[in-house]
ROROTI-61129 format. One record per residue (C-alpha): residue number from 1; residue in three letters; z, y, x. Coordinates in steps of 0.25 Angstrom, whole numbers, plus 5000, padded with zeros to 4 digits. Example, Ala and Ser with C-alpha at 12.3 -4.5 7.8 and 13.67 -1.06 7.14 Angstrom:
<num->1 residu->Ala Z->5031 Y->4982 X->5049>
<num->2 residu->Ser Z->5029 Y->4996 X->5055>
! end
This chain:
<num->1 residu->Met Z->4932 Y->4553 X->5442>
<num->2 residu->Ala Z->4920 Y->4557 X->5449>
<num->3 residu->Lys Z->4917 Y->4568 X->5460>
<num->4 residu->Val Z->4916 Y->4581 X->5456>
<num->5 residu->Arg Z->4915 Y->4595 X->5461>
<num->6 residu->Glu Z->4923 Y->4607 X->5457>
<num->7 residu->Ala Z->4914 Y->4619 X->5453>
<num->8 residu->Gly Z->4916 Y->4629 X->5464>
<num->9 residu->Glu Z->4922 Y->4619 X->5472>
<num->10 residu->Lys Z->4916 Y->4610 X->5484>
<num->11 residu->Glu Z->4926 Y->4599 X->5484>
<num->12 residu->Val Z->4922 Y->4587 X->5475>
<num->13 residu->Gly Z->4934 Y->4580 X->5467>
<num->14 residu->Leu Z->4936 Y->4569 X->5457>
<num->15 residu->Gly Z->4933 Y->4573 X->5441>
<num->16 residu->Tyr Z->4923 Y->4573 X->5431>
<num->17 residu->Trp Z->4909 Y->4581 X->5428>
<num->18 residu->Ile Z->4909 Y->4589 X->5415>
<num->19 residu->Asp Z->4898 Y->4593 X->5407>
<num->20 residu->Thr Z->4900 Y->4606 X->5400>
<num->21 residu->Val Z->4889 Y->4612 X->5390>
<num->22 residu->Val Z->4893 Y->4626 X->5383>
<num->23 residu->Gly Z->4886 Y->4633 X->5374>
<num->24 residu->Val Z->4886 Y->4649 X->5374>
<num->25 residu->Arg Z->4877 Y->4660 X->5369>
<num->26 residu->Asn Z->4871 Y->4672 X->5378>
<num->27 residu->Gly Z->4881 Y->4684 X->5375>
<num->28 residu->Ser Z->4892 Y->4676 X->5369>
<num->29 residu->Ser Z->4906 Y->4674 X->5373>
<num->30 residu->Glu Z->4905 Y->4661 X->5364>
<num->31 residu->Ile Z->4904 Y->4646 X->5369>
<num->32 residu->Val Z->4902 Y->4633 X->5365>
<num->33 residu->Pro Z->4906 Y->4621 X->5371>
<num->34 residu->Leu Z->4896 Y->4611 X->5369>
<num->35 residu->Val Z->4899 Y->4599 X->5380>
<num->36 residu->His Z->4909 Y->4595 X->5388>
<num->37 residu->Arg Z->4907 Y->4582 X->5394>
<num->38 residu->Leu Z->4915 Y->4575 X->5405>
<num->39 residu->Tyr Z->4909 Y->4565 X->5412>
<num->40 residu->Ser Z->4911 Y->4556 X->5428>
<num->41 residu->Gln Z->4899 Y->4553 X->5436>
<num->42 residu->Asp Z->4907 Y->4541 X->5441>
<num->43 residu->Ser Z->4909 Y->4536 X->5426>
<num->44 residu->Ala Z->4898 Y->4522 X->5421>
<num->45 residu->Asp Z->4889 Y->4532 X->5413>
<num->46 residu->Phe Z->4887 Y->4543 X->5422>
<num->47 residu->Val Z->4872 Y->4543 X->5427>
<num->48 residu->Ser Z->4871 Y->4558 X->5432>
<num->49 residu->Glu Z->4875 Y->4572 X->5431>
<num->50 residu->Asn Z->4861 Y->4575 X->5425>
<num->51 residu->Gln Z->4862 Y->4565 X->5414>
<num->52 residu->Glu Z->4876 Y->4571 X->5410>
<num->53 residu->Leu Z->4871 Y->4586 X->5410>
<num->54 residu->Leu Z->4858 Y->4582 X->5402>
<num->55 residu->Gly Z->4867 Y->4574 X->5393>
<num->56 residu->Ser Z->4875 Y->4584 X->5390>
<num->57 residu->Met Z->4863 Y->4594 X->5388>
<num->58 residu->Arg Z->4856 Y->4584 X->5379>
<num->59 residu->Arg Z->4868 Y->4584 X->5370>
<num->60 residu->Val Z->4869 Y->4600 X->5368>
<num->61 residu->His Z->4853 Y->4600 X->5367>
<num->62 residu->Cys Z->4854 Y->4589 X->5356>
<num->63 residu->Ala Z->4866 Y->4595 X->5348>
<num->64 residu->Thr Z->4861 Y->4608 X->5350>
<num->65 residu->Glu Z->4846 Y->4605 X->5344>
<num->66 residu->Gly Z->4842 Y->4611 X->5358>
<num->67 residu->Arg Z->4846 Y->4624 X->5355>
<num->68 residu->Gly Z->4852 Y->4631 X->5367>
<num->69 residu->Ile Z->4848 Y->4633 X->5382>
<num->70 residu->Phe Z->4856 Y->4626 X->5393>
<num->71 residu->Val Z->4860 Y->4635 X->5405>
<num->72 residu->Leu Z->4863 Y->4628 X->5416>
<num->73 residu->Asp Z->4867 Y->4633 X->5431>
<num->74 residu->Arg Z->4862 Y->4628 X->5444>
<num->75 residu->Gly Z->4867 Y->4614 X->5443>
<num->76 residu->Gly Z->4857 Y->4612 X->5430>
<num->77 residu->Asp Z->4845 Y->4614 X->5440>
<num->78 residu->Arg Z->4841 Y->4599 X->5442>
<num->79 residu->Arg Z->4828 Y->4592 X->5441>
<num->80 residu->Ser Z->4833 Y->4581 X->5433>
<num->81 residu->Leu Z->4838 Y->4591 X->5423>
<num->82 residu->Tyr Z->4825 Y->4598 X->5420>
<num->83 residu->Lys Z->4819 Y->4585 X->5419>
<num->84 residu->Glu Z->4826 Y->4583 X->5406>
<num->85 residu->Leu Z->4827 Y->4598 X->5401>
<num->86 residu->Leu Z->4812 Y->4600 X->5403>
<num->87 residu->Lys Z->4807 Y->4587 X->5398>
<num->88 residu->Glu Z->4795 Y->4586 X->5389>
<num->89 residu->Gly Z->4800 Y->4589 X->5375>
<num->90 residu->Ser Z->4813 Y->4594 X->5381>
<num->91 residu->Arg Z->4820 Y->4607 X->5372>
<num->92 residu->Phe Z->4831 Y->4611 X->5383>
<num->93 residu->Arg Z->4831 Y->4624 X->5385>
<num->94 residu->Phe Z->4840 Y->4628 X->5398>
<num->95 residu->Ile Z->4842 Y->4639 X->5409>
<num->96 residu->Ile Z->4847 Y->4633 X->5422>
<num->97 residu->Arg Z->4850 Y->4641 X->5436>
<num->98 residu->Gln Z->4842 Y->4637 X->5447>
<num->99 residu->Arg Z->4847 Y->4633 X->5460>
<num->100 residu->Gly Z->4835 Y->4641 X->5468>
<num->101 residu->Asp Z->4828 Y->4627 X->5474>
<num->102 residu->Arg Z->4821 Y->4623 X->5462>
<num->103 residu->Gln Z->4806 Y->4623 X->5463>
<num->104 residu->Val Z->4800 Y->4629 X->5451>
<num->105 residu->Leu Z->4784 Y->4631 X->5448>
<num->106 residu->Tyr Z->4781 Y->4646 X->5449>
<num->107 residu->Gly Z->4766 Y->4653 X->5449>
<num->108 residu->Gly Z->4761 Y->4638 X->5454>
<num->109 residu->Lys Z->4770 Y->4637 X->5465>
<num->110 residu->Leu Z->4783 Y->4629 X->5467>
<num->111 residu->Arg Z->4795 Y->4640 X->5471>
<num->112 residu->Glu Z->4811 Y->4638 X->5471>
<num->113 residu->Thr Z->4817 Y->4646 X->5461>
<num->114 residu->Leu Z->4824 Y->4655 X->5470>
<num->115 residu->Gln Z->4812 Y->4657 X->5478>
<num->116 residu->Leu Z->4807 Y->4662 X->5464>
<num->117 residu->Ala Z->4819 Y->4671 X->5460>
<num->118 residu->Gln Z->4817 Y->4679 X->5473>
<num->119 residu->Met Z->4802 Y->4682 X->5468>
<num->120 residu->Phe Z->4809 Y->4685 X->5455>
<num->121 residu->Lys Z->4805 Y->4698 X->5448>
<num->122 residu->Thr Z->4817 Y->4702 X->5440>
<num->123 residu->Pro Z->4814 Y->4714 X->5431>
<num->124 residu->Tyr Z->4826 Y->4712 X->5421>
<num->125 residu->Ala Z->4839 Y->4718 X->5423>
<num->126 residu->Glu Z->4853 Y->4715 X->5417>
<num->127 residu->Thr Z->4867 Y->4719 X->5420>
<num->128 residu->Leu Z->4878 Y->4706 X->5419>
<num->129 residu->Ile Z->4892 Y->4709 X->5419>
<num->130 residu->Lys Z->4900 Y->4699 X->5425>
<num->131 residu->Glu Z->4916 Y->4698 X->5423>
<num->132 residu->Lys Z->4923 Y->4689 X->5434>
<num->133 residu->Asp Z->4938 Y->4690 X->5438>
<num->134 residu->Gly Z->4940 Y->4701 X->5426>
<num->135 residu->Lys Z->4930 Y->4710 X->5435>
<num->136 residu->Glu Z->4917 Y->4714 X->5429>
<num->137 residu->Lys Z->4904 Y->4713 X->5439>
<num->138 residu->Ala Z->4890 Y->4718 X->5435>
<num->139 residu->Tyr Z->4877 Y->4711 X->5439>
<num->140 residu->Phe Z->4863 Y->4717 X->5439>
<num->141 residu->Leu Z->4855 Y->4707 X->5436>
<num->142 residu->Arg Z->4840 Y->4706 X->5437>
<num->143 residu->Phe Z->4832 Y->4694 X->5432>
<num->144 residu->Gly Z->4817 Y->4690 X->5430>
<num->145 residu->Phe Z->4809 Y->4676 X->5427>
<num->146 residu->Leu Z->4797 Y->4667 X->5431>
<num->147 residu->Pro Z->4791 Y->4656 X->5425>
<num->148 residu->Val Z->4792 Y->4643 X->5432>
<num->149 residu->Arg Z->4790 Y->4628 X->5429>
<num->150 residu->Leu Z->4798 Y->4616 X->5436>
<num->151 residu->Val Z->4789 Y->4606 X->5444>
<num->152 residu->Glu Z->4792 Y->4595 X->5435>
<num->153 residu->His Z->4790 Y->4601 X->5422>
<num->154 residu->Arg Z->4778 Y->4611 X->5424>
<num->155 residu->Glu Z->4774 Y->4609 X->5409>
<num->156 residu->Arg Z->4787 Y->4618 X->5407>
<num->157 residu->Gln Z->4788 Y->4633 X->5408>
<num->158 residu->Leu Z->4802 Y->4638 X->5414>
<num->159 residu->Trp Z->4808 Y->4652 X->5418>
<num->160 residu->Leu Z->4815 Y->4655 X->5430>
<num->161 residu->Val Z->4823 Y->4666 X->5428>
<num->162 residu->Ala Z->4830 Y->4673 X->5441>
<num->163 residu->Val Z->4842 Y->4685 X->5440>
<num->164 residu->Lys Z->4846 Y->4692 X->5450>
<num->165 residu->Gly Z->4859 Y->4699 X->5453>
<num->166 residu->Leu Z->4869 Y->4688 X->5451>
<num->167 residu->Gly Z->4870 Y->4684 X->5465>
<num->168 residu->Gln Z->4863 Y->4683 X->5478>
<num->169 residu->Thr Z->4852 Y->4674 X->5472>
<num->170 residu->Ser Z->4845 Y->4675 X->5460>
<num->171 residu->Leu Z->4849 Y->4667 X->5447>
<num->172 residu->Met Z->4839 Y->4658 X->5443>
<num->173 residu->Leu Z->4836 Y->4652 X->5428>
<num->174 residu->Leu Z->4827 Y->4642 X->5425>
<num->175 residu->Ala Z->4824 Y->4642 X->5410>
<num->176 residu->Thr Z->4816 Y->4636 X->5399>
<num->177 residu->Glu Z->4817 Y->4649 X->5389>
<num->178 residu->Pro Z->4805 Y->4657 X->5390>
<num->179 residu->Met Z->4804 Y->4671 X->5398>
<num->180 residu->Gln Z->4800 Y->4683 X->5394>
<num->181 residu->Arg Z->4797 Y->4698 X->5401>
<num->182 residu->Asn Z->4809 Y->4700 X->5394>
<num->183 residu->Arg Z->4824 Y->4704 X->5399>
<num->184 residu->Lys Z->4830 Y->4700 X->5387>
<num->185 residu->Val Z->4825 Y->4687 X->5388>
<num->186 residu->Leu Z->4827 Y->4684 X->5402>
<num->187 residu->Trp Z->4841 Y->4689 X->5400>
<num->188 residu->Trp Z->4844 Y->4679 X->5391>
<num->189 residu->Val Z->4841 Y->4669 X->5399>
<num->190 residu->Val Z->4850 Y->4675 X->5411>
<num->191 residu->Gln Z->4862 Y->4677 X->5400>
<num->192 residu->Ala Z->4861 Y->4663 X->5395>
<num->193 residu->Tyr Z->4863 Y->4658 X->5411>
<num->194 residu->Leu Z->4874 Y->4667 X->5411>
<num->195 residu->Thr Z->4881 Y->4664 X->5401>
<num->196 residu->Arg Z->4882 Y->4650 X->5408>
<num->197 residu->Trp Z->4894 Y->4656 X->5415>
<num->198 residu->Arg Z->4902 Y->4656 X->5402>
<num->199 residu->Val Z->4899 Y->4641 X->5402>
<num->200 residu->Glu Z->4907 Y->4640 X->5415>
<num->201 residu->Glu Z->4918 Y->4649 X->5409>
<num->202 residu->Thr Z->4919 Y->4638 X->5398>
<num->203 residu->Ile Z->4919 Y->4626 X->5407>
<num->204 residu->Arg Z->4931 Y->4633 X->5413>
<num->205 residu->Phe Z->4936 Y->4636 X->5401>
<num->206 residu->Ile Z->4936 Y->4622 X->5396>
<num->207 residu->Lys Z->4943 Y->4617 X->5409>
<num->208 residu->Gln Z->4955 Y->4627 X->5410>
<num->209 residu->Ser Z->4957 Y->4628 X->5397>
<num->210 residu->Tyr Z->4958 Y->4613 X->5392>
<num->211 residu->Asn Z->4964 Y->4609 X->5407>
<num->212 residu->Leu Z->4951 Y->4600 X->5407>
<num->213 residu->Glu Z->4954 Y->4596 X->5420>
<num->214 residu->Asp Z->4967 Y->4591 X->5418>
<num->215 residu->Ile Z->4964 Y->4581 X->5407>
<num->216 residu->Arg Z->4975 Y->4569 X->5407>
<num->217 residu->Val Z->4968 Y->4556 X->5403>
<num->218 residu->Arg Z->4963 Y->4544 X->5410>
<num->219 residu->Thr Z->4951 Y->4539 X->5407>
<num->220 residu->Tyr Z->4936 Y->4544 X->5407>
<num->221 residu->Gln Z->4934 Y->4544 X->5394>
<num->222 residu->Arg Z->4945 Y->4552 X->5390>
<num->223 residu->Leu Z->4942 Y->4561 X->5399>
<num->224 residu->Lys Z->4928 Y->4563 X->5393>
<num->225 residu->Asn Z->4936 Y->4564 X->5379>
<num->226 residu->Met Z->4943 Y->4574 X->5383>
<num->227 residu->Ala Z->4932 Y->4583 X->5389>
<num->228 residu->Ala Z->4926 Y->4581 X->5375>
<num->229 residu->Leu Z->4939 Y->4586 X->5368>
<num->230 residu->Val Z->4940 Y->4597 X->5377>
<num->231 residu->Leu Z->4926 Y->4601 X->5372>
<num->232 residu->Ala Z->4929 Y->4601 X->5358>
<num->233 residu->Ala Z->4941 Y->4609 X->5361>
<num->234 residu->Ser Z->4932 Y->4619 X->5368>
<num->235 residu->Phe Z->4924 Y->4619 X->5357>
<num->236 residu->Phe Z->4935 Y->4622 X->5348>
<num->237 residu->Ala Z->4940 Y->4633 X->5355>
<num->238 residu->Ala Z->4926 Y->4639 X->5358>
<num->239 residu->Val Z->4919 Y->4637 X->5346>
<num->240 residu->His Z->4926 Y->4631 X->5333>
<num->241 residu->Ile Z->4937 Y->4640 X->5334>
<num->242 residu->Gly Z->4930 Y->4652 X->5331>
<num->243 residu->His Z->4921 Y->4648 X->5318>
<num->244 residu->Lys Z->4932 Y->4647 X->5308>
<num->245 residu->Pro Z->4942 Y->4658 X->5303>
<num->246 residu->Lys Z->4954 Y->4650 X->5304>
<num->247 residu->Leu Z->4950 Y->4645 X->5318>
<num->248 residu->Gln Z->4946 Y->4659 X->5321>
<num->249 residu->Ile Z->4962 Y->4663 X->5318>
<num->250 residu->Leu Z->4965 Y->4650 X->5327>
<num->251 residu->Ala Z->4957 Y->4656 X->5339>
<num->252 residu->Leu Z->4965 Y->4670 X->5338>
<num->253 residu->Asn Z->4976 Y->4663 X->5337>
<num->254 residu->Ala Z->4973 Y->4653 X->5349>
<num->255 residu->Leu Z->4970 Y->4667 X->5357>
<num->256 residu->Asn Z->4982 Y->4673 X->5353>
<num->257 residu->Ala Z->4990 Y->4662 X->5357>
<num->258 residu->Ala Z->4983 Y->4661 X->5371>
<num->259 residu->Gln Z->4991 Y->4673 X->5374>
<num->260 residu->Arg Z->4980 Y->4680 X->5384>
<num->261 residu->Ile Z->4985 Y->4692 X->5390>
<num->262 residu->Phe Z->4972 Y->4697 X->5393>
<num->263 residu->Gly Z->4964 Y->4696 X->5380>
<num->264 residu->Ile Z->4953 Y->4685 X->5377>
<num->265 residu->Pro Z->4941 Y->4686 X->5386>
<num->266 residu->Asn Z->4927 Y->4684 X->5381>
<num->267 residu->Phe Z->4929 Y->4669 X->5385>
<num->268 residu->Cys Z->4940 Y->4667 X->5375>
<num->269 residu->Tyr Z->4941 Y->4652 X->5376>
<num->270 residu->Tyr Z->4953 Y->4652 X->5385>
<num->271 residu->Gly Z->4962 Y->4661 X->5377>
<num->272 residu->Leu Z->4957 Y->4650 X->5365>
<num->273 residu->Ala Z->4960 Y->4638 X->5373>
<num->274 residu->Asp Z->4974 Y->4643 X->5378>
<num->275 residu->Gly Z->4978 Y->4649 X->5364>
<num->276 residu->Ile Z->4975 Y->4635 X->5358>
<num->277 residu->Arg Z->4983 Y->4628 X->5368>
<num->278 residu->Glu Z->4995 Y->4637 X->5364>
<num->279 residu->Val Z->4993 Y->4634 X->5351>
<num->280 residu->Leu Z->4993 Y->4619 X->5352>
<num->281 residu->Ser Z->5004 Y->4618 X->5362>
<num->282 residu->Lys Z->5013 Y->4624 X->5350>
<num->283 residu->Gly Z->5009 Y->4614 X->5340>
<num->284 residu->Ala Z->5006 Y->4600 X->5345>
<num->285 residu->Gln Z->5016 Y->4591 X->5347>
<num->286 residu->Arg Z->5011 Y->4579 X->5354>
<num->287 residu->Ile Z->5000 Y->4571 X->5353>
<num->288 residu->Met Z->5001 Y->4554 X->5348>
<num->289 residu->Pro Z->4993 Y->4542 X->5345>
<num->290 residu->Thr Z->4990 Y->4540 X->5331>
<num->291 residu->Lys Z->4994 Y->4527 X->5322>
<num->292 residu->Thr Z->4983 Y->4518 X->5318>
<num->293 residu->Glu Z->4983 Y->4513 X->5304>
<num->294 residu->Gln Z->4986 Y->4500 X->5311>
<num->295 residu->Gly Z->4999 Y->4507 X->5315>
<num->296 residu->Gly Z->4995 Y->4508 X->5331>
<num->297 residu->Leu Z->4993 Y->4518 X->5339>
<num->298 residu->Ser Z->4978 Y->4525 X->5339>
<num->299 residu->Leu Z->4973 Y->4530 X->5352>
<num->300 residu->Gln Z->4969 Y->4543 X->5344>
<num->301 residu->Leu Z->4980 Y->4553 X->5348>
<num->302 residu->Ser Z->4986 Y->4563 X->5336>
<num->303 residu->Leu Z->4989 Y->4576 X->5339>
<num->304 residu->Leu Z->5002 Y->4581 X->5331>
<num->305 residu->Trp Z->5007 Y->4594 X->5327>
<num->306 residu->Ser Z->5021 Y->4600 X->5324>
! end
């Protein structure tokens, strides 16, 4: 185990890092779990956090043939990431939230992104309704953009989008997507970042519904294997279960088996996971080793049903 910091906590403990990539679409409640990879910073093959993150992004980029846009929070505002994402010939597209202290070129001068955000004209507006703790809160947002360039990548045109109304300081997004003086185009980029909240909900769902922090295997490789199996299970619940008529019936039965008192919210995957667990708990008897052709016991396990 290596040192890790719990999200939202100041204390550092022992544990493992996990890279998670989730596919989402603006205006949709559906999710597609793509990457869920466990690693330790103390393992012999570990190089750096940046290399782990870039490795996951490259795999998704290759598998999707360059489709989609990577959306990252402030932790993605790193010079080492820009070096890879903006290198010559790169087809990566991204929207990365800015910390505010990065210097960019605008009008031939170097300025910090937070300083630029204070100068922004925000001629476009939209009202956002966000639900928290069962209550709805309305935010009146104003937003605008400026063309900028990074010092190390002057040849690449980028756009800085500023959003006011979500907090005391402006939300700043650095994007590869060409901006226009068009409210619809700008709002799409803002929505793309806000949709990232659904990714955080997905991470909580995977942790809670699959008891990810209570895995009882004893080796590093087996922990990594379990993380891969959790990805397969969450993908099945989120994607595969809705593609075939028979599986759609299974989904309805699973949701009914979950016995949720307050119905099924937009993020229905908790209910699906609970329902699948309820169904399996009534059928599975035990897990036992299978026999090999030579009569010995195989390391591969067999699930027996009643």
